[in-house]
Structure formats: C-alpha cells, structure tokens
ZAVEXPA-596928 format. One line per 5 residues: number of its first residue (from 0); their letters; for each residue x, y, z of C-alpha. Coordinates in nm, 3 decimals, decimal comma, always signed. Example, Ala and Ser with C-alpha at 12.3 -4.5 7.8 and 13.67 -1.06 7.14 Angstrom:
2
0	as	+1,230:-0,450:+0,780 | +1,367:-0,106:+0,714
***
This chain:
121
0	mtknq	-14,590:-17,770:-8,912 | -14,726:-17,966:-9,199 | -14,502:-18,134:-9,451 | -14,580:-17,863:-9,709 | -14,477:-17,585:-9,466
5	nskqy	-14,154:-17,767:-9,382 | -14,085:-17,801:-9,754 | -14,140:-17,428:-9,812 | -13,920:-17,342:-9,515 | -13,646:-17,569:-9,645
10	dledr	-13,678:-17,426:-9,996 | -13,634:-17,069:-9,870 | -13,335:-17,174:-9,659 | -13,182:-17,326:-9,971 | -13,270:-17,024:-10,180
15	tfefa	-13,108:-16,777:-9,940 | -12,802:-17,003:-9,914 | -12,771:-17,019:-10,293 | -12,809:-16,642:-10,313 | -12,518:-16,593:-10,073
20	krvra	-12,306:-16,846:-10,266 | -12,381:-16,680:-10,600 | -12,289:-16,340:-10,454 | -11,954:-16,481:-10,340 | -11,884:-16,628:-10,684
25	fvkkl	-11,977:-16,293:-10,843 | -11,744:-16,101:-10,608 | -11,450:-16,332:-10,684 | -11,466:-16,233:-11,052 | -11,471:-15,856:-10,998
30	hrsla	-11,173:-15,637:-11,076 | -10,999:-15,512:-10,765 | -11,041:-15,144:-10,693 | -11,064:-14,977:-10,356 | -11,436:-14,908:-10,404
35	nieda	-11,515:-15,262:-10,523 | -11,324:-15,418:-10,236 | -11,516:-15,214:-9,979 | -11,854:-15,255:-10,152 | -11,794:-15,628:-10,197
40	kqlvr	-11,725:-15,670:-9,824 | -12,058:-15,509:-9,745 | -12,234:-15,715:-10,012 | -12,092:-16,043:-9,884 | -12,198:-15,962:-9,527
45	asgsv	-12,550:-15,854:-9,624 | -12,612:-16,148:-9,859 | -12,503:-16,400:-9,596 | -12,711:-16,230:-9,331 | -13,033:-16,287:-9,527
50	ganyi	-13,014:-16,664:-9,486 | -12,859:-16,659:-9,141 | -13,144:-16,449:-9,006 | -13,401:-16,666:-9,180 | -13,260:-16,971:-9,003
55	eands	-13,277:-16,777:-8,675 | -13,638:-16,677:-8,749 | -13,734:-17,042:-8,791 | -13,584:-17,120:-8,451 | -13,734:-16,812:-8,284
60	lskkd	-13,874:-16,840:-7,935 | -14,168:-16,607:-7,988 | -14,378:-16,450:-8,261 | -14,221:-16,111:-8,181 | -13,872:-16,257:-8,230
65	fimri	-13,982:-16,425:-8,554 | -14,119:-16,098:-8,692 | -13,803:-15,909:-8,595 | -13,581:-16,167:-8,772 | -13,795:-16,160:-9,085
70	kicrk	-13,771:-15,780:-9,089 | -13,394:-15,816:-9,071 | -13,403:-16,065:-9,361 | -13,595:-15,814:-9,571 | -13,358:-15,532:-9,471
75	eakes	-13,048:-15,737:-9,557 | -13,193:-15,837:-9,896 | -13,259:-15,469:-9,965 | -12,907:-15,381:-9,857 | -12,764:-15,656:-10,080
80	rywlr	-12,949:-15,505:-10,373 | -12,801:-15,164:-10,292 | -12,442:-15,293:-10,280 | -12,494:-15,492:-10,600 | -12,599:-15,176:-10,778
85	lidtr	-12,286:-14,992:-10,658 | -12,036:-15,255:-10,772 | -11,829:-15,156:-11,077 | -11,833:-15,434:-11,336 | -11,652:-15,222:-11,598
90	desaq	-11,954:-15,295:-11,818 | -11,840:-15,653:-11,879 | -12,147:-15,827:-12,020 | -12,116:-16,152:-11,821 | -12,078:-15,963:-11,494
95	ekera	-12,358:-15,723:-11,584 | -12,587:-16,018:-11,660 | -12,504:-16,191:-11,329 | -12,547:-15,865:-11,138 | -12,892:-15,817:-11,295
100	llvke	-12,991:-16,171:-11,193 | -12,865:-16,114:-10,839 | -13,048:-15,781:-10,812 | -13,365:-15,958:-10,930 | -13,317:-16,234:-10,672
105	aselm	-13,256:-15,981:-10,393 | -13,578:-15,802:-10,494 | -13,772:-16,130:-10,498 | -13,638:-16,219:-10,154 | -13,745:-15,876:-10,026
110	nifga	-14,094:-15,940:-10,161 | -14,110:-16,288:-10,009 | -14,005:-16,162:-9,666 | -14,250:-15,873:-9,699 | -14,531:-16,123:-9,770
115	ilsks	-14,427:-16,334:-9,471 | -14,443:-16,020:-9,256 | -14,789:-15,931:-9,386 | -14,919:-16,278:-9,303 | -14,752:-16,279:-8,961
120	t	-14,892:-15,952:-8,827
***
C-alpha cells in the first residue's frame, strides 16, 4: 500500500472508532425505559461492530474475505442507523441533535463501505 492508502485506511479506522464512542456517550445520556435499554444494547453492539469488522477487513486473508467483511461493515452501519431512529429521546433538543448527527454519520459510513464494495468487485 502507498502512504496515501495507509492514511485513508487509518482515517476510516479512526472514524469508525469515534462513531462507536459517540454512540456510547449518546446512550449514557438517555432516559432509562425498557425499550431504550434494549434498543441501546443493540445500538452499542452494531456501532462497535462497524469498526471491528473494518479492522478485520484490513487484515483479511483473501479478497473474498475482505469483501465479506466490508459488507458486514455496511450492514452494521445500516443497523446502527435503524436503532438510532428507534431510540426515544423524549424530544430533548440536545439528544435529538446528537441523534441526527449520528444518523448522518451512520449513513455516510454506509455510503463509504458501499463505494469500497463497488471498487472491490
């Protein structure tokens, strides 16, 4: 890999890590209801899985394995967006604003992984 490719890889690893951290900070501030607790568990798992699978993709042993991991990244970003939309923020403006930013980031990550897939096949 060239230096520029390594830089892009590192940037996306950082970006997925920051996404997972921001999701965790968001979840900590939510009111506790049975639905939010269950949805938040799913959200935390999915958001962390985006970056974890991206790291695995970069260490893949074959192109087929790489493509499969990137598909999982895209799927987990999509799932994160779904759980974010289900969370009840009680219409608190700060939480609504952060949710919107996280939904936007999940969508951008989906698009990035989709573009990587298009270039890889």
